[in-house]
C-alpha positions in Angstrom: 0.0 0.0 0.0 2.9 2.4 0.8 4.4 1.7 -2.6 1.1 2.7 -4.4 0.8 5.9 -2.3 4.4 6.8 -3.1 3.9 6.2 -6.8 0.7 8.2 -6.7 2.5 11.1 -4.9 5.2 11.1 -7.5 2.6 11.2 -10.3 0.9 14.2 -8.6 4.2 16.1 -8.2 5.2 15.5 -11.8 1.7 16.5 -13.1 1.7 19.6 -10.9 5.2 20.6 -12.2 4.2 20.0 -15.8 1.1 22.2 -15.4 3.2 24.9 -13.8 5.7 24.9 -16.6 2.9 24.9 -19.2 1.2 27.9 -17.6 4.6 29.7 -17.3 5.3 29.1 -21.1 1.9 30.3 -22.1 2.3 33.5 -20.1 5.7 34.2 -21.7 4.2 34.0 -25.3 0.6 35.2 -25.2 -1.3 34.8 -28.4 -1.4 37.9 -30.7 -4.3 40.3 -30.0 -5.2 40.6 -33.7 -4.9 38.1 -36.6 -1.5 37.8 -38.3 -0.7 37.0 -41.9 2.2 34.8 -43.0 4.4 35.3 -46.0 6.9 32.7 -47.2 9.5 32.7 -49.9 12.8 30.7 -50.5 13.0 29.3 -47.0 12.1 32.6 -45.2 8.9 33.0 -43.2 7.5 36.2 -41.7 4.4 36.7 -39.6 3.0 40.1 -39.7 0.5 41.8 -37.3 -1.9 44.5 -38.6 -0.7 48.0 -39.7 -4.1 49.2 -38.5 -7.1 47.4 -36.9 -10.5 49.2 -36.4 -13.8 48.1 -35.0 -15.9 47.1 -38.0 -18.9 49.2 -36.8 -16.9 52.2 -35.5 -14.0 53.1 -37.7 -13.0 55.8 -35.2 -12.1 53.0 -32.7 -8.8 51.9 -34.1 -5.5 50.5 -33.0 -2.6 51.5 -35.3 0.5 49.6 -34.4 1.8 50.5 -37.9 3.5 47.1 -38.3 5.1 46.7 -41.7 6.6 43.3 -42.5 9.7 43.0 -44.6 10.4 40.0 -46.9 13.6 39.5 -48.9 12.6 38.4 -52.4 14.1 37.5 -55.7 12.8 36.9 -59.2 13.0 33.1 -59.0 10.8 32.4 -56.0 7.1 33.5 -55.6 5.7 34.6 -52.3 3.2 32.3 -50.6 0.7 34.4 -48.6 -1.4 32.7 -45.9 -4.2 34.3 -44.1 -6.0 32.9 -41.0 -9.7 32.0 -41.0 -10.3 35.2 -39.0 -9.5 37.0 -42.2 -10.6 34.5 -44.9 -14.1 34.0 -43.3 -14.9 37.6 -44.4 -14.5 39.3 -47.8 -10.9 40.4 -48.1 -8.7 42.2 -50.5 -5.1 41.6 -51.7 -3.4 44.7 -53.1 -0.1 44.0 -54.9 2.2 46.9 -55.8 4.6 46.5 -58.7 7.0 49.0 -60.1 4.7 49.8 -63.0 1.2 49.5 -61.5 -1.0 47.9 -58.8 -3.2 44.9 -58.8 -6.2 44.5 -56.5 -7.9 41.1 -56.0 -11.0 40.5 -54.0 -11.7 37.2 -52.3 -15.1 36.0 -51.1 -15.7 34.7 -47.6 -14.4 31.2 -47.0 -12.9 30.9 -50.5 -9.1 31.3 -50.0 -6.6 30.8 -47.2 -3.4 31.0 -49.4 -2.3 32.9 -52.5 0.8 32.6 -54.6 2.2 36.1 -55.5 4.6 36.4 -58.4 7.6 38.6 -57.5 8.0 39.7 -61.1 5.1 40.5 -63.5 6.1 40.7 -67.2 4.0 43.8 -67.6 4.3 45.5 -64.3 7.9 44.8 -63.2 9.1 43.8 -59.7 6.8 43.4 -56.7 7.5 46.2 -54.2 5.0 45.2 -51.6 1.5 44.0 -50.9 -1.4 44.6 -48.4 -4.2 42.5 -47.1 -7.4 44.5 -46.2 -10.7 43.8 -44.7 -13.3 46.0 -46.4 -16.4 47.6 -45.0 -19.0 50.1 -46.2 -19.3 53.5 -44.6 -22.0 56.1 -45.1 -21.0 59.7 -45.5 -23.0 62.7 -44.2 -24.9 62.8 -47.5 -26.0 59.2 -47.2 -23.6 57.9 -49.9 -22.2 54.4 -49.3 -18.4 54.3 -49.8 -15.9 51.4 -49.5 -13.3 51.6 -46.8 -11.3 49.1 -44.8 -11.3 48.4 -41.1 -8.1 46.4 -41.0 -4.9 46.3 -43.0 -1.7 44.2 -43.0 1.3 45.5 -45.0 4.4 43.8 -46.3 7.4 45.5 -48.1 9.6 43.5 -50.3 13.4 43.8 -50.2 15.3 43.0 -53.4 19.0 42.0 -53.4 21.3 44.9 -54.2 23.4 44.5 -57.4 27.1 43.9 -56.8 29.2 46.9 -57.2 
């Protein structure tokens, strides 16, 4: 009987210690307050929080951490963009900025979690950056409905410098 109690006491001590370590680890790395996007290319992964994040009903209630991600790119590897379901479950926009012009794509709710972005477009040149936006409709003082966004994530691309 003493042996069973001793083993049980050891199990309780180990379980308590493991629970304490788990709680400590979770407290050290709290989950992000807002959704993050992920961008991957050529072995490099970056996670980016929002540049701005507003209440969808009250666009004056905003947090603007002004986070801008940076991703080193080249002409051989596309960018793989991933958005969490917190973004993809709503209509969302992907704006790509190239040297020559911009491209805006709209995605319907639940349709897309990942997008491949070419770093070079034959008609527009090199990709200089991209944004993910969550749109909403606002009504101005004259009653006109206008598109706006209530959240935005921004990524700037960094190209290798030519050798001197």
